[in-house]
C-alpha positions in Angstrom: -48.7 -6.0 -8.1 -48.5 -4.7 -5.0 -46.0 -2.0 -5.8 -48.5 -0.5 -8.1 -51.4 -1.1 -6.3 -49.4 1.2 -3.1 -48.8 3.8 -5.6 -52.2 4.1 -6.4 -53.4 4.1 -2.7 -50.9 7.1 -2.1 -52.6 8.6 -5.3 -49.3 8.9 -7.8 -51.2 6.2 -10.1 -55.1 6.0 -10.8 -56.6 2.9 -11.2 -58.8 1.9 -15.0 -59.2 -1.4 -16.0 -56.9 -1.9 -19.1 -57.9 -1.6 -22.2 -56.5 -3.4 -24.9 -58.5 -1.3 -27.4 -57.7 2.5 -25.7 -53.8 1.2 -25.4 -53.6 0.3 -28.8 -53.8 4.1 -30.1 -50.3 4.5 -27.6 -48.6 1.9 -29.1 -49.5 2.7 -32.3 -48.2 6.2 -32.1 -45.2 4.6 -30.0 -44.1 2.3 -33.5 -44.9 5.8 -35.9 -42.9 8.1 -33.6 -39.8 5.4 -33.1 -40.0 5.4 -37.4 -39.6 8.9 -37.9 -36.9 9.3 -35.1 -34.6 6.7 -37.2 -35.0 9.3 -40.1 -31.2 10.4 -40.3 -32.4 13.6 -42.1 -34.2 14.9 -39.7 -32.4 17.0 -36.8 -30.8 15.4 -34.1 -32.9 17.3 -31.8 -36.4 16.1 -33.6 -35.2 12.3 -33.5 -34.6 12.6 -29.9 -38.3 14.3 -29.3 -39.6 11.4 -31.4 -37.5 8.3 -29.6 -38.3 9.8 -25.7 -41.7 10.3 -26.9 -41.9 6.8 -28.3 -41.0 5.5 -25.7 -43.5 7.6 -23.1 -46.2 6.4 -25.1 -44.8 2.6 -25.0 -44.0 2.7 -21.0 -47.6 4.2 -20.6 -49.4 1.5 -22.3 -47.3 -1.0 -20.6 -49.3 0.6 -17.6 -52.0 0.2 -18.9 -52.5 -2.7 -19.8 -51.7 -3.5 -15.6 -54.5 -0.9 -15.4 -53.1 2.0 -13.7 -52.6 5.7 -15.1 -50.3 8.5 -14.1 -50.0 11.6 -15.3 -46.3 11.9 -14.0 -43.9 10.9 -17.4 -40.8 10.0 -14.8 -43.4 7.6 -12.9 -44.5 5.7 -16.2 -40.4 5.0 -16.8 -40.1 4.1 -12.8 -43.2 1.6 -13.3 -41.1 -0.6 -15.6 -39.6 -2.5 -12.9 -43.0 -3.4 -12.3 -45.3 -3.6 -15.5 -42.7 -5.0 -17.8 -39.7 -6.7 -15.2 -37.1 -4.6 -15.7 -34.5 -4.0 -13.3 -33.7 0.4 -12.7 -30.5 -0.2 -14.7 -32.7 -1.3 -18.0 -34.7 1.5 -18.0 -31.6 4.1 -16.8 -31.4 5.5 -20.3 -35.1 6.6 -20.1 -34.7 8.0 -17.1 -31.4 10.0 -18.6 -33.7 11.0 -21.6 -36.4 12.1 -19.1 -33.5 14.8 -18.1 -32.5 15.9 -21.2 -36.3 16.7 -22.1 -37.1 18.4 -19.1 -34.0 20.2 -19.9 -34.5 21.0 -23.4 -38.4 21.8 -22.6 -37.8 24.5 -19.7 -34.2 25.4 -19.8 -33.7 25.6 -23.6 -31.0 23.2 -23.2 -30.8 19.9 -25.3 -27.7 18.0 -24.8 -27.5 15.2 -27.2 -25.3 13.4 -29.3 -25.9 11.1 -32.4 -24.9 8.0 -30.4 -27.0 8.6 -27.3 -30.1 8.9 -29.5 -29.4 5.9 -31.3 -29.3 4.1 -28.3 -32.4 5.4 -27.2 -34.1 4.6 -30.6 -32.8 1.1 -29.7 -34.0 1.0 -26.3 -37.1 2.1 -27.3 -38.2 -0.5 -30.2 -37.7 -2.9 -26.8 -39.8 -1.0 -24.8 -42.2 -0.9 -27.7 -42.2 -4.7 -28.5 -42.3 -5.7 -24.5 -45.4 -3.5 -24.0 -47.3 -5.1 -27.2 -46.4 -8.7 -26.3 -48.4 -7.8 -22.9 -51.6 -7.8 -25.6 -51.3 -11.8 -25.4 -50.1 -12.0 -21.0 -52.2 -9.4 -19.5 
């Protein structure tokens, strides 16, 4: 992937050999968090946080499958265009979730609806499944 190599060349990504065993941890964490995010008995804020972090872990696992790592949460989502072949419109919800998470984390202002969280949960499930499928393709 030329785009990922270019990001590594300018220091945005780190090159690390793909490691299926190392990827299994984030994928397992993503799946557990996703299950918890579906629990209607939890607060909406907790479900959002769980779904967001499940999506991030899945996106990170996809990046690792291609031999890269990033310390930048947002970049991990942007790289879905290259790791999973997703056009920007497909990962736009994760961009929105990242912005909401950032506001909540740094300004204490979390503005999410039940509908947004449900949509985030479903998108995260698709992302995790696609990242898991890379085990056979990478």
